[in-house]
Backbone bond lengths (Angstrom), bond angles and torsions (degrees), N, CA, C in turn:
res aa  C-N    CA-C-N  psi(-1)  N-CA   C-N-CA  omega(-1)  CA-C   N-CA-C  phi
1 M - - - 1.469 - - 1.527 109.09 -
2 K 1.340 115.58 131.20 1.454 119.50 -178.69 1.525 110.32 -75.23
3 S 1.340 114.77 142.76 1.460 118.84 177.58 1.523 109.71 -75.86
4 K 1.297 115.60 150.25 1.454 121.23 -179.71 1.519 110.10 -69.34
5 P 1.350 118.83 129.82 1.459 120.05 -179.36 1.528 111.19 -64.27
6 E 1.325 115.35 148.83 1.457 119.73 179.37 1.533 110.01 -68.62
7 S 1.314 117.21 137.96 1.461 120.54 176.78 1.526 109.34 -76.49
8 S 1.324 115.18 152.28 1.461 119.14 178.81 1.522 110.56 -63.62
9 L 1.335 117.30 -29.40 1.459 120.18 179.90 1.521 111.37 -64.48
10 S 1.320 117.50 -38.75 1.459 120.42 -179.29 1.526 111.78 -69.67
11 L 1.336 116.21 -19.33 1.467 120.50 -179.66 1.531 112.07 -99.36
12 A 1.336 117.17 1.81 1.463 120.86 -169.49 1.525 113.12 -60.33
13 L 1.331 117.57 -36.35 1.464 120.00 -175.96 1.522 113.49 -88.73
14 V 1.326 118.11 -1.31 1.464 119.90 -178.72 1.526 112.24 -61.03
15 P 1.359 120.01 -48.42 1.468 117.87 178.71 1.522 112.80 -61.85
16 L 1.345 116.61 -37.29 1.468 119.64 177.24 1.524 110.02 -63.35
17 R 1.308 117.12 -44.56 1.467 120.97 -179.49 1.514 111.37 -61.83
18 W 1.327 117.54 -43.58 1.464 120.74 -179.10 1.535 111.98 -67.65
19 V 1.336 116.19 -43.46 1.475 119.08 -177.94 1.525 110.82 -68.58
20 V 1.338 116.66 -47.17 1.464 119.48 178.32 1.529 109.76 -64.46
21 G 1.321 116.88 -37.10 1.459 120.42 177.58 1.511 112.12 -59.14
22 W 1.331 115.94 -47.06 1.471 118.19 179.24 1.520 111.22 -68.83
23 L 1.330 117.20 -37.34 1.462 120.72 178.79 1.529 110.50 -54.57
24 F 1.328 116.66 -42.43 1.461 119.59 -177.67 1.523 112.03 -85.00
25 F 1.324 118.19 -39.98 1.467 118.68 178.44 1.515 111.09 -64.99
26 S 1.322 117.41 -33.95 1.472 120.10 -178.92 1.520 111.89 -64.30
27 A 1.353 117.10 -23.88 1.464 118.84 176.14 1.523 110.32 -61.92
28 L 1.334 116.49 -44.12 1.462 120.85 176.70 1.526 110.79 -66.36
29 W 1.309 117.17 -45.24 1.470 121.96 -179.25 1.532 111.26 -60.90
30 R 1.316 115.43 -44.41 1.465 120.68 -177.07 1.523 111.69 -65.98
31 R 1.343 116.13 -41.44 1.468 119.50 -172.41 1.523 113.35 -85.01
32 T 1.323 118.20 -17.34 1.458 120.18 -178.55 1.524 113.40 -109.78
33 V 1.326 117.68 -25.49 1.467 120.47 -176.67 1.524 111.52 -113.33
34 L 1.309 117.41 -54.29 1.465 120.14 -174.55 1.524 112.25 -75.63
35 S 1.330 117.51 -38.16 1.467 120.48 -176.98 1.523 109.91 -148.01
36 P 1.351 117.37 77.02 1.466 120.64 -176.69 1.522 114.51 -60.27
37 S 1.323 117.43 -22.33 1.463 119.54 -179.45 1.529 111.99 -65.56
38 K 1.336 116.88 -13.88 1.465 119.92 178.49 1.519 111.93 -59.19
39 L 1.343 116.52 -28.42 1.459 120.37 -178.52 1.522 112.95 -98.89
40 D 1.329 116.51 6.45 1.458 121.60 174.00 1.524 107.68 -88.91
41 V 1.319 116.38 112.34 1.457 121.08 -172.28 1.524 112.37 -53.56
42 W 1.334 117.41 -36.94 1.455 120.24 -172.75 1.527 113.68 -97.13
43 A 1.311 118.00 2.03 1.466 120.65 -179.81 1.531 110.15 -77.47
44 P 1.342 117.34 141.72 1.476 119.70 176.05 1.523 110.53 -59.94
45 G 1.332 116.38 135.92 1.450 120.64 179.26 1.518 114.64 74.70
46 S 1.325 117.21 15.37 1.464 120.57 -178.00 1.521 111.27 -72.95
47 L 1.321 114.92 168.44 1.458 120.86 176.81 1.532 110.38 -64.88
48 A 1.316 117.02 -30.21 1.462 120.41 177.37 1.522 110.68 -65.25
49 E 1.322 116.45 -42.03 1.466 120.50 177.83 1.522 110.22 -64.40
50 K 1.355 116.14 -40.92 1.455 120.34 176.87 1.523 110.39 -61.37
51 T 1.324 116.62 -41.00 1.466 120.60 178.40 1.519 110.63 -62.01
52 N 1.323 116.49 -36.80 1.466 121.06 176.79 1.529 110.96 -61.95
53 H 1.343 116.03 -35.26 1.469 119.75 177.80 1.523 111.92 -62.89
54 F 1.341 116.75 -27.68 1.459 120.50 -178.61 1.530 112.68 -67.92
55 L 1.330 116.57 -26.72 1.461 122.38 -162.54 1.526 116.43 -56.80
56 P 1.341 120.48 -46.77 1.469 118.57 -166.37 1.525 115.47 -54.91
57 H 1.334 118.78 -38.07 1.466 119.77 -175.89 1.521 112.35 -126.19
58 A 1.330 116.80 19.66 1.465 120.24 177.18 1.521 110.27 -67.53
59 I 1.335 115.88 147.46 1.461 120.16 168.59 1.527 105.61 -80.67
60 D 1.318 116.06 104.95 1.464 121.93 -165.44 1.531 110.60 -125.62
61 P 1.339 117.46 76.75 1.475 119.67 -178.94 1.523 111.62 -57.89
62 G 1.320 114.91 130.54 1.455 119.86 178.99 1.514 114.23 68.71
63 Q 1.347 116.52 11.89 1.468 121.97 -179.42 1.532 111.49 53.86
64 M 1.334 116.43 37.64 1.458 120.85 -179.05 1.524 111.30 -64.66
65 L 1.345 116.73 -43.45 1.458 120.21 179.63 1.524 110.56 -62.56
66 E 1.328 116.07 -44.15 1.464 120.11 179.47 1.522 110.69 -62.44
67 W 1.334 116.78 -38.09 1.470 120.35 179.89 1.516 111.01 -65.52
68 T 1.323 117.78 -42.96 1.467 119.52 -179.58 1.520 111.57 -64.68
69 L 1.320 117.51 -32.70 1.466 120.07 178.21 1.527 111.00 -67.74
70 R 1.321 116.49 -26.49 1.469 120.33 176.17 1.532 111.52 -81.10
71 H 1.331 117.21 -12.14 1.463 122.14 -178.97 1.532 108.42 -127.72
72 P 1.332 117.42 81.14 1.470 121.75 -173.74 1.521 114.01 -56.48
73 E 1.338 117.59 -32.40 1.465 119.44 -178.88 1.531 110.69 -66.59
74 V 1.335 116.77 -35.73 1.465 120.86 175.91 1.526 110.03 -71.22
75 L 1.323 116.50 -40.90 1.465 120.86 178.96 1.523 110.90 -60.81
76 E 1.342 116.87 -41.87 1.461 119.69 -179.90 1.531 110.91 -61.77
77 L 1.323 116.78 -43.40 1.461 120.46 177.73 1.526 110.63 -62.93
78 M 1.332 116.77 -42.88 1.451 121.28 -179.27 1.531 111.02 -62.07
79 L 1.331 117.24 -41.12 1.463 121.05 -179.42 1.529 111.05 -66.14
80 W 1.325 116.94 -37.52 1.470 119.97 176.05 1.535 110.62 -64.87
81 V 1.331 116.40 -43.51 1.462 120.03 -179.92 1.524 110.51 -62.63
82 V 1.326 117.16 -46.52 1.467 120.92 179.69 1.527 110.61 -62.48
83 T 1.323 117.03 -42.10 1.464 120.59 -179.67 1.522 111.20 -63.31
84 L 1.322 117.28 -43.51 1.466 120.69 178.35 1.528 111.60 -64.97
85 L 1.324 116.67 -38.93 1.462 119.89 177.43 1.523 111.22 -66.17
86 E 1.325 116.61 -39.46 1.469 120.07 176.59 1.523 110.55 -62.39
87 G 1.334 115.85 -43.81 1.459 119.53 178.92 1.514 112.07 -63.94
88 L 1.328 116.83 -41.66 1.463 120.93 179.00 1.530 110.90 -63.11
89 A 1.335 116.49 -48.43 1.461 120.16 180.00 1.523 111.00 -59.90
90 G 1.325 116.62 -42.86 1.452 120.08 -179.25 1.514 112.74 -65.53
91 L 1.318 116.98 -43.14 1.468 120.81 -179.82 1.523 110.97 -64.40
92 L 1.323 116.99 -42.52 1.466 120.16 178.94 1.531 111.66 -62.27
93 L 1.325 115.97 -38.95 1.465 118.96 178.67 1.523 111.27 -68.75
94 L 1.315 117.69 -40.51 1.467 120.45 178.87 1.528 110.79 -61.88
95 L 1.314 116.06 -38.35 1.467 120.38 -179.61 1.531 112.42 -83.92
96 G 1.322 116.25 -17.94 1.459 118.60 -173.73 1.509 111.72 69.51
97 L 1.319 116.58 39.81 1.459 122.39 -178.14 1.530 109.22 -116.35
98 A 1.333 116.26 131.49 1.469 120.77 -177.43 1.525 109.58 49.68
99 S 1.332 115.37 47.38 1.462 121.47 -170.04 1.523 112.93 -65.55
100 R 1.335 117.18 -33.85 1.469 118.62 178.37 1.525 110.07 -64.86
101 F 1.310 117.21 -44.86 1.467 121.05 176.54 1.526 110.38 -61.86
102 A 1.346 117.45 -44.62 1.461 121.42 -178.38 1.522 111.23 -63.64
103 G 1.344 116.56 -40.90 1.460 119.45 178.13 1.518 111.89 -63.65
104 A 1.334 116.84 -41.38 1.465 120.40 177.59 1.523 110.76 -64.25
105 L 1.340 116.98 -38.36 1.461 120.59 178.59 1.524 110.79 -66.20
106 V 1.326 117.64 -40.83 1.470 121.66 176.12 1.523 110.34 -60.64
107 T 1.330 116.88 -42.06 1.464 120.60 178.39 1.524 110.75 -61.00
108 L 1.329 117.06 -43.53 1.466 121.14 179.41 1.528 111.24 -64.40
109 L 1.327 116.74 -46.49 1.469 120.19 -179.12 1.527 111.13 -65.79
110 S 1.325 116.77 -39.46 1.464 120.61 178.89 1.524 110.69 -66.09
111 G 1.329 116.64 -35.84 1.454 119.91 176.43 1.513 111.74 -63.17
112 T 1.334 115.94 -37.29 1.463 120.01 176.60 1.518 110.74 -63.82
113 I 1.331 116.24 -44.54 1.468 120.75 176.85 1.525 110.63 -59.60
114 L 1.333 115.58 -45.71 1.462 120.43 -177.15 1.523 111.89 -60.66
115 L 1.330 117.25 -50.79 1.462 120.48 -174.47 1.521 112.47 -70.16
116 S 1.316 117.39 -29.80 1.464 119.33 -177.85 1.522 112.95 -89.26
117 A 1.329 118.27 -36.20 1.472 120.70 -171.38 1.512 114.07 -124.08
118 G 1.349 117.72 7.30 1.453 119.79 -174.25 1.510 114.91 -63.79
119 W 1.320 117.87 -14.19 1.462 120.20 -179.31 1.528 112.26 -85.39
120 L 1.345 117.14 -11.71 1.463 120.87 -175.94 1.526 111.91 -83.08
121 G 1.300 116.10 153.57 1.461 122.25 176.89 1.516 109.92 150.95
122 T 1.318 117.03 97.05 1.462 121.25 -172.17 1.523 111.84 -64.75
123 T 1.317 118.02 -47.07 1.462 121.36 -177.01 1.517 112.17 -109.23
124 C 1.331 117.76 -14.08 1.463 122.30 -177.87 1.522 106.86 -153.29
125 L 1.325 116.31 178.11 1.463 119.56 -179.95 1.524 109.66 -86.72
126 D 1.341 116.22 60.09 1.460 122.59 -166.77 1.522 113.52 -56.96
127 E 1.323 116.54 -61.86 1.456 120.64 -172.14 1.529 111.20 -68.51
128 W 1.327 117.17 -33.79 1.458 120.05 178.20 1.533 110.15 -65.28
129 Q 1.327 117.23 -43.89 1.461 120.45 179.57 1.530 111.23 -63.54
130 I 1.336 116.56 -43.45 1.467 120.11 178.15 1.524 110.29 -60.06
131 G 1.335 116.33 -43.42 1.461 120.50 -177.47 1.519 112.98 -64.54
132 V 1.340 117.42 -50.62 1.470 119.06 -175.60 1.526 111.54 -70.87
133 L 1.335 117.95 -36.14 1.462 119.42 177.77 1.526 111.01 -69.65
134 G 1.329 116.97 -34.76 1.460 119.82 175.75 1.520 111.60 -64.73
135 I 1.333 116.47 -40.75 1.462 120.69 177.78 1.527 110.40 -62.34
136 A 1.339 116.33 -48.70 1.463 120.06 -177.91 1.529 111.31 -66.56
137 G 1.340 116.97 -41.23 1.461 120.37 179.62 1.516 111.90 -64.84
138 G 1.323 117.02 -44.65 1.453 120.43 178.21 1.516 111.82 -63.32
139 A 1.341 116.01 -40.39 1.463 119.69 179.90 1.529 110.97 -65.20
140 A 1.346 116.52 -40.11 1.468 120.18 179.78 1.527 111.26 -62.36
141 I 1.323 116.97 -42.80 1.466 120.95 179.60 1.527 110.51 -68.82
142 A 1.335 116.76 -38.04 1.467 119.93 178.55 1.524 111.13 -63.19
143 V 1.322 117.01 -33.35 1.460 120.62 179.61 1.523 111.55 -78.67
144 A 1.336 116.57 -48.34 1.467 120.93 -170.69 1.521 113.69 -88.35
145 G 1.325 118.19 -21.65 1.455 120.06 -175.31 1.519 112.23 84.51
146 A 1.317 116.19 -174.59 1.460 121.43 -172.18 1.515 113.80 -84.57
147 G 1.303 117.65 -21.03 1.460 119.44 -176.66 1.519 111.65 88.37
148 P 1.351 116.84 -176.40 1.471 120.84 -172.78 1.522 115.16 -70.40
149 L 1.342 117.94 -27.53 1.471 119.96 -179.09 1.521 109.79 -88.71
150 S 1.318 115.87 69.68 1.464 119.23 -173.20 1.519 110.69 -160.36
151 L 1.317 114.63 162.60 1.461 120.10 173.43 1.524 110.62 -72.47
152 D 1.327 116.73 -26.52 1.465 119.30 175.90 1.527 110.90 -62.03
153 A 1.341 116.16 -36.20 1.467 119.67 179.50 1.523 110.56 -64.39
154 R 1.326 116.59 -37.61 1.464 120.28 176.64 1.529 110.42 -68.28
155 W 1.323 115.54 -38.93 1.463 120.61 177.91 1.541 109.88 -61.10
156 A 1.353 115.87 -40.52 1.456 120.14 -176.97 1.522 112.72 -64.29
157 K 1.336 116.59 -22.65 1.462 120.31 -178.55 1.535 112.57 -79.35
158 R 1.318 116.52 -11.87 1.456 119.21 178.76 1.518 109.84 -72.62
159 P 1.301 118.03 144.53 1.476 121.55 -177.64 1.531 111.94 -55.97
160 G 1.310 114.88 126.74 1.464 120.59 175.69 1.511 115.16 78.11
161 A 1.348 117.99 1.18 1.464 120.11 -174.82 1.521 111.77 -63.19
162 E 1.326 117.28 -48.14 1.459 120.23 -173.47 1.523 112.60 -67.42
163 S 1.299 117.48 -19.79 1.469 119.80 178.48 1.529 112.51 -95.05
164 S 1.341 116.63 -1.72 1.464 119.36 -178.31 1.522 111.00 -83.23
165 R 1.316 116.09 149.70 1.466 121.67 -179.62 1.531 110.74 -67.01
166 A 1.324 116.71 -38.62 1.461 120.12 -179.55 1.524 110.94 -60.79
167 F 1.348 116.27 -43.67 1.461 119.65 179.94 1.528 110.43 -63.74
168 A 1.322 117.37 -42.73 1.467 120.91 -178.95 1.522 111.77 -62.41
169 L 1.327 116.82 -40.29 1.459 120.74 -178.41 1.517 112.67 -74.54
170 L 1.320 117.65 -37.17 1.458 120.72 -171.25 1.523 114.25 -99.24
171 A 1.316 117.50 -33.41 1.457 118.47 -166.49 1.520 115.27 -119.78
172 G 1.295 119.86 -45.78 1.443 118.17 -174.37 1.507 113.39 -179.27
173 G 1.316 114.83 -161.48 1.447 120.17 -174.90 1.515 110.74 105.38
174 E 1.308 116.49 159.21 1.457 121.66 -176.78 1.531 111.56 -70.46
175 L 1.331 114.91 140.93 1.458 121.39 173.51 1.523 108.77 -109.99
176 P 1.326 118.42 153.95 1.467 120.60 177.52 1.529 111.15 -57.60
177 R 1.314 115.83 136.85 1.466 121.63 -176.76 1.529 111.43 -56.69
178 N 1.319 117.26 -45.45 1.464 120.11 -178.26 1.524 111.70 -63.33
179 F 1.331 116.39 -34.14 1.470 120.57 177.95 1.529 110.40 -64.59
180 V 1.323 116.31 -43.76 1.461 120.95 -179.33 1.527 110.91 -65.77
181 I 1.332 116.29 -45.64 1.469 119.67 179.67 1.527 110.57 -64.57
182 G 1.326 116.76 -40.46 1.459 120.24 177.09 1.515 112.05 -60.84
183 G 1.346 116.86 -40.79 1.453 120.31 177.36 1.519 112.39 -64.46
184 A 1.348 115.91 -39.19 1.459 120.00 178.36 1.529 111.18 -64.45
185 V 1.332 116.10 -42.36 1.458 120.33 177.60 1.529 110.73 -62.82
186 A 1.338 116.92 -41.07 1.463 120.71 179.05 1.534 110.89 -62.31
187 C 1.334 116.76 -40.64 1.467 120.63 177.92 1.531 110.43 -62.00
188 L 1.325 116.87 -43.12 1.460 120.77 -179.74 1.523 111.39 -66.56
189 V 1.326 116.60 -43.87 1.473 120.24 179.94 1.523 110.39 -61.89
190 L 1.330 116.84 -44.45 1.469 120.08 179.08 1.523 110.83 -63.13
191 T 1.321 116.86 -38.80 1.467 120.96 178.68 1.527 110.98 -62.44
192 L 1.333 116.73 -49.60 1.461 120.20 -178.87 1.528 111.37 -65.89
193 A 1.344 116.68 -40.87 1.462 120.26 -178.25 1.521 111.77 -63.83
194 T 1.321 117.08 -48.29 1.460 119.41 -178.80 1.525 111.80 -70.78
195 N 1.332 117.89 -32.01 1.460 120.34 175.06 1.528 110.71 -60.96
196 Q 1.335 115.81 -39.84 1.456 119.82 179.06 1.523 111.87 -74.09
197 I 1.335 116.58 -45.12 1.468 120.01 -177.08 1.525 111.23 -63.09
198 F 1.311 116.52 -46.57 1.461 120.07 -174.03 1.531 113.49 -82.22
199 H 1.338 117.38 -33.00 1.466 119.05 -169.86 1.521 115.04 -133.98
200 G 1.346 118.83 -0.88 1.453 119.83 -176.03 1.516 111.88 61.92
201 G 1.330 116.75 34.77 1.450 121.29 -170.82 1.513 116.28 -85.15
202 V 1.333 118.39 -2.53 1.464 121.20 -179.50 1.527 110.74 -104.28
203 W 1.339 116.89 -45.47 1.465 120.46 173.43 1.522 108.27 -149.97
204 G 1.336 115.21 167.16 1.453 119.77 -179.83 1.521 111.89 82.42
205 K 1.301 115.40 -157.98 1.463 121.86 -175.43 1.530 110.77 -90.67
206 L 1.332 116.22 128.15 1.460 120.46 175.12 1.526 110.10 -64.86
207 H 1.317 116.96 145.11 1.465 120.07 175.09 1.520 109.34 -146.70
208 N 1.296 115.72 152.58 1.463 123.04 177.21 1.518 108.02 -132.77
209 L 1.319 116.02 104.43 1.464 120.93 -176.27 1.518 112.49 -72.50
210 S 1.331 117.60 -4.44 1.462 121.05 178.30 1.522 112.74 -94.41
211 A 1.317 117.20 -4.82 1.462 119.76 -170.14 1.532 113.25 -78.00
212 K 1.334 117.68 -43.37 1.469 120.79 -173.37 1.526 110.41 -128.90
213 P 1.335 116.79 137.64 1.471 119.35 179.59 1.527 111.56 -63.50
214 H 1.315 115.75 144.59 1.453 122.08 173.74 1.514 108.06 -142.24
215 V 1.319 116.30 139.28 1.465 122.24 177.96 1.520 108.65 -119.58
216 E 1.312 115.89 124.32 1.465 121.84 176.82 1.527 108.65 -94.20
217 I 1.334 116.51 123.01 1.465 121.51 175.53 1.529 107.30 -100.45
218 Y 1.324 116.29 109.33 1.465 120.41 -177.53 1.526 111.79 -79.26
219 A 1.323 116.49 -34.98 1.467 120.05 179.83 1.523 108.49 -162.39
220 A 1.324 115.11 150.56 1.460 122.05 173.64 1.521 106.62 -137.89
221 A 1.323 116.60 106.30 1.465 121.62 -173.23 1.522 110.14 -111.84
222 R 1.332 115.51 128.26 1.467 120.19 179.61 1.515 110.58 -92.49
223 D 1.320 114.42 134.05 1.456 121.03 177.99 1.526 107.22 -138.25
224 G 1.341 115.87 92.02 1.449 120.51 -178.53 1.526 111.70 67.50
225 D 1.318 116.28 -119.11 1.470 120.29 -177.37 1.530 112.10 -97.93
226 S 1.341 116.58 20.67 1.460 121.09 177.75 1.530 110.48 -132.07
227 V 1.319 114.80 151.01 1.461 121.57 171.79 1.525 107.51 -123.48
228 H 1.318 116.30 123.63 1.465 121.24 179.16 1.533 108.30 -98.17
229 V 1.319 115.09 116.67 1.450 121.59 -174.40 1.529 109.64 -108.55
230 D 1.324 116.35 120.81 1.466 121.95 174.52 1.528 106.62 -95.15
231 L 1.316 116.54 111.02 1.461 119.78 -174.40 1.525 111.51 -136.99
232 M 1.338 114.55 161.10 1.456 121.12 179.45 1.516 109.33 -147.76
233 R 1.319 115.72 136.74 1.476 120.73 171.41 1.528 107.08 -86.64
234 D 1.344 116.90 109.00 1.461 120.63 -171.39 1.528 114.35 -113.58
235 E 1.313 119.12 -1.89 1.455 121.84 177.44 1.531 109.63 -144.89
236 G 1.335 114.62 167.11 1.459 120.59 176.09 1.517 112.44 105.92
237 P 1.329 117.32 178.32 1.469 121.98 -176.42 1.523 112.06 -62.77
238 D 1.336 115.24 143.69 1.460 118.87 175.40 1.518 111.62 -87.34
239 T 1.334 117.14 -2.30 1.467 121.04 -177.12 1.521 112.89 -84.46
240 H 1.313 117.70 -16.81 1.467 119.80 176.60 1.522 108.90 -154.91
241 G 1.318 115.72 165.19 1.449 120.85 -177.52 1.511 112.77 -86.19
242 A 1.322 115.27 169.19 1.459 120.67 167.10 1.524 106.55 -82.99
243 F 1.326 116.32 138.39 1.457 120.79 -175.29 1.526 109.04 -110.02
244 V 1.334 115.81 102.58 1.460 121.65 179.70 1.519 107.86 -86.16
245 I 1.336 115.97 113.80 1.465 120.46 -173.03 1.523 112.72 -101.83
246 A 1.341 117.39 -7.89 1.461 118.99 179.66 1.518 110.02 -158.63
247 A 1.335 114.68 151.06 1.463 122.19 171.30 1.520 106.71 -125.97
248 E 1.324 116.54 126.37 1.463 121.24 -176.50 1.523 109.98 -118.41
249 Y 1.333 114.67 136.92 1.454 120.57 174.21 1.519 108.63 -101.10
250 L 1.344 115.90 132.63 1.457 122.25 -176.07 1.521 110.64 -113.92
251 D 1.350 115.48 149.65 1.467 119.38 174.42 1.519 109.90 -90.23
252 A 1.336 116.49 -172.98 1.458 120.83 -175.94 1.519 112.63 -64.45
253 D 1.335 117.84 -21.42 1.462 121.94 179.04 1.526 112.32 -92.40
254 G 1.339 116.42 3.75 1.457 119.77 179.96 1.505 114.45 80.99
255 Q 1.322 117.26 13.46 1.463 121.12 179.49 1.534 110.59 -91.20
256 V 1.322 116.57 143.04 1.466 121.22 179.61 1.518 109.68 -71.76
257 V 1.324 117.27 121.34 1.458 121.39 178.92 1.527 111.82 -109.33
258 E 1.327 116.50 -12.90 1.467 120.04 176.08 1.530 107.48 -160.75
259 R 1.316 115.84 140.19 1.473 120.40 -178.63 1.529 109.23 -132.74
260 L 1.313 116.10 127.66 1.457 122.10 174.49 1.518 107.65 -92.91
261 E 1.318 116.05 113.12 1.460 121.55 -176.48 1.538 110.63 -77.77
262 P 1.351 117.49 169.37 1.469 120.70 -178.10 1.522 114.42 -52.75
263 E 1.346 116.36 -38.30 1.464 117.78 -177.65 1.527 112.40 -67.67
264 V 1.336 117.11 -27.34 1.460 120.41 176.25 1.527 110.23 -71.11
265 L 1.331 116.42 -46.28 1.457 120.34 -179.65 1.525 111.74 -65.85
266 S 1.323 116.75 -41.32 1.465 119.44 179.91 1.519 111.99 -69.62
267 G 1.339 116.86 -18.86 1.462 120.56 -179.74 1.514 114.56 -93.11
268 L 1.333 117.83 5.40 1.465 120.13 178.29 1.524 110.20 -62.98
269 S 1.318 116.81 142.62 1.466 120.89 179.58 1.527 110.58 -76.43
270 E 1.327 116.47 163.68 1.468 120.84 177.24 1.525 111.06 -61.15
271 D 1.326 116.53 -33.57 1.460 120.32 -179.36 1.525 112.23 -66.91
272 A 1.324 116.82 -19.16 1.463 120.44 -178.00 1.529 112.21 -79.37
273 I 1.329 117.54 -10.32 1.463 121.50 -177.15 1.524 108.68 -122.31
274 D 1.328 116.11 115.09 1.469 121.98 -179.64 1.525 107.80 -109.56
275 N 1.341 116.63 101.32 1.465 121.71 -176.34 1.518 111.17 -84.27
276 L 1.340 115.10 147.10 1.451 121.16 -178.69 1.524 112.47 -99.08
277 Y 1.346 117.44 -33.76 1.459 121.06 -173.68 1.531 111.04 -119.57
278 I 1.327 114.80 -171.20 1.464 121.28 -177.50 1.524 111.80 -74.07
279 A 1.335 117.07 -43.05 1.465 120.32 172.28 1.522 107.40 -70.90
280 K 1.328 117.64 125.64 1.461 121.47 -167.00 1.518 113.00 -117.00
281 V 1.335 114.63 135.33 1.457 120.63 166.50 1.525 107.37 -70.25
282 K 1.322 116.75 133.91 1.464 119.88 -178.10 1.515 109.68 -148.56
283 T 1.320 115.14 168.04 1.451 119.71 176.57 1.524 110.36 -83.92
284 G 1.333 115.00 149.37 1.454 121.80 175.45 1.516 108.93 -129.36
285 P 1.317 118.02 -178.77 1.472 120.27 -177.73 1.518 113.36 -65.90
286 H 1.351 117.59 -18.04 1.467 119.81 -175.60 1.523 112.33 -126.85
287 G 1.317 117.84 22.03 1.451 120.14 177.97 1.516 112.21 138.73
288 L 1.335 116.91 -139.94 1.456 122.64 179.50 1.529 109.88 -104.11
289 V 1.336 115.46 141.76 1.456 121.87 177.47 1.524 107.65 -112.71
290 L 1.334 115.90 125.01 1.466 121.28 -177.34 1.526 109.07 -118.95
291 P 1.342 118.73 101.15 1.472 120.77 175.57 1.524 110.56 -67.25
292 L 1.315 116.11 157.70 1.456 121.16 178.02 1.530 110.24 -61.15
293 G 1.325 116.26 130.82 1.458 121.77 178.94 1.513 114.24 87.43
294 A 1.328 117.92 -7.32 1.464 120.32 -179.62 1.530 110.42 -75.15
295 R 1.323 116.07 137.85 1.460 121.67 174.99 1.521 108.65 -133.15
296 A 1.341 116.11 136.01 1.465 119.96 -176.23 1.522 110.12 -154.65
297 S 1.321 114.26 159.30 1.452 121.50 167.48 1.526 107.07 -102.61
298 V 1.323 116.44 120.66 1.459 121.68 -175.64 1.524 108.97 -114.42
299 A 1.321 116.54 128.75 1.461 121.89 178.23 1.526 109.10 -93.80
300 L 1.329 115.75 117.27 1.463 121.51 -179.67 1.524 109.60 -111.97
301 P 1.322 117.60 143.64 1.466 119.50 176.59 1.530 110.88 -73.86
302 V 1.343 116.31 151.29 1.462 121.53 175.74 1.530 107.67 -149.62
303 S 1.333 116.03 142.84 1.463 119.51 177.95 1.529 111.79 -129.26
304 A 1.318 118.17 -24.42 1.462 121.79 -175.74 1.529 110.58 -69.36
305 P 1.349 118.62 117.27 1.466 120.26 -178.09 1.525 112.93 -69.58
306 E 1.340 117.72 -23.03 1.464 120.67 -176.30 1.528 113.42 -89.16
307 A 1.329 117.08 2.71 1.472 120.47 -179.14 1.520 110.74 -67.76
308 V 1.340 117.00 129.10 1.463 121.42 179.28 1.533 112.05 -123.09
309 S 1.324 117.84 -8.76 1.462 120.08 178.49 1.524 110.00 -151.14
310 L 1.325 114.95 160.69 1.457 122.42 -178.77 1.525 108.78 -119.81
311 R 1.336 115.23 137.81 1.465 120.33 176.57 1.521 108.89 -127.04
312 L 1.333 115.99 126.59 1.456 121.77 175.59 1.519 108.82 -97.91
313 V 1.319 115.99 138.02 1.463 121.63 -177.23 1.518 108.78 -118.13
314 E 1.346 116.71 123.80 1.462 122.38 179.26 1.519 109.65 -93.17
315 V 1.330 116.78 157.48 1.464 121.09 -174.11 1.521 112.03 -59.00
316 S 1.334 117.67 -27.26 1.463 121.12 179.34 1.519 112.27 -76.93
317 G 1.338 117.40 -9.35 1.452 121.81 -177.13 1.519 113.23 102.41
318 R 1.324 118.73 -8.92 1.473 121.15 178.06 1.524 109.85 -67.64
319 Q 1.314 115.33 146.53 1.465 120.78 -175.54 1.518 109.81 -134.29
320 W 1.345 114.85 147.88 1.459 120.55 177.78 1.529 108.12 -137.26
321 T 1.326 116.55 131.50 1.461 121.99 -172.02 1.526 110.94 -123.65
322 A 1.327 115.66 144.19 1.466 121.43 176.73 1.517 108.73 -145.25
323 P 1.346 117.62 146.58 1.475 120.15 177.74 1.516 111.27 -70.93
324 L 1.311 115.55 150.05 1.462 120.89 174.34 1.520 109.44 -87.71
325 R 1.310 114.55 134.51 1.456 120.06 175.72 1.522 108.36 -123.04
326 A 1.322 115.10 159.94 1.452 119.64 178.05 1.535 108.68 -70.88
327 A 1.330 115.98 156.13 1.463 120.63 -178.96 1.519 112.28 -60.39
328 T 1.343 117.61 -24.23 1.456 121.26 179.42 1.513 112.34 -77.68
329 G 1.323 117.24 -11.10 1.453 121.44 -178.74 1.518 112.10 105.26
330 A 1.364 117.45 -12.90 1.448 120.03 176.21 1.518 108.76 -79.27
331 P 1.347 118.11 159.19 1.467 119.84 179.09 1.515 110.97 -59.89
332 A 1.316 115.10 143.59 1.467 119.73 178.59 1.517 110.10 -64.62
333 R 1.314 116.53 155.31 1.455 121.60 -179.54 1.521 110.73 -63.64
334 N 1.301 116.60 128.11 1.459 121.50 176.63 1.519 108.79 -88.08
335 A 1.329 117.22 134.18 1.460 120.85 -176.17 1.524 111.72 -62.15
336 S 1.345 116.22 -25.95 1.461 117.70 -178.47 1.527 111.08 -76.11
């Protein structure tokens, strides 16, 4: 007797399972075989540096992401754990083994990507799209299972498998209708909420925080012939830094009374820049280079006694200004 051919509906999630499986397994393959330096916290272009790029606008409950960036040894362990989990989830999906567990794991990992990096995307909403599609894809596989082209299907043929608790939790079986619908609604709500929070994509004005560099100056304190500037690059592309080519000191009338040219900024010593995170503010041939997510205290020279504010000038012409205060926290002396 011929076996009944598989329906196309039962095979519908196979391409999704294979593509999502490779997407996640390739993270392990890429970071351990093709480019092992990705997991070296201090290597240029590492996953740790990429994680630092996430920081400025990540949804970061309890500042956990910020804390790990201050503790590189913990961050390195966390990146290894995440990479291994990504590889495990991807391999299970490719094989169609424990597919319900693997789909749930993909949903969890994609949610982490979404909340931490969903605001990034230089030309498109890259990280947000990856995050929400990963959540929906993982949830779909967790609900429907791997289908007939899988090791789970072979497992299901074993006596008593489909009625076992292990099979229901890991591989397949019917879920309560209300549970499935509730999960679908949760996926949609999270998609709409993060689209609005990160990009204003539901109502109001659209915005892309990855499009143009921005530097936040938290404080600029004058101490004799030095100004200590606490600054952070919090917006713009993660593919290159903001290039600060000049620092100008202004008087009470807003007139430039002293200007530090590119050669002055590029000649600052290493001791003049105190970095807080893995992505580092550093000198370049034409001034200061500020990678996305980098925060540092930079000591700049000053001689003009009438200077009351500092203005940083980026190569694109963008400018950011902050008042000068005394190192004690009191307002700096006004020349007038």
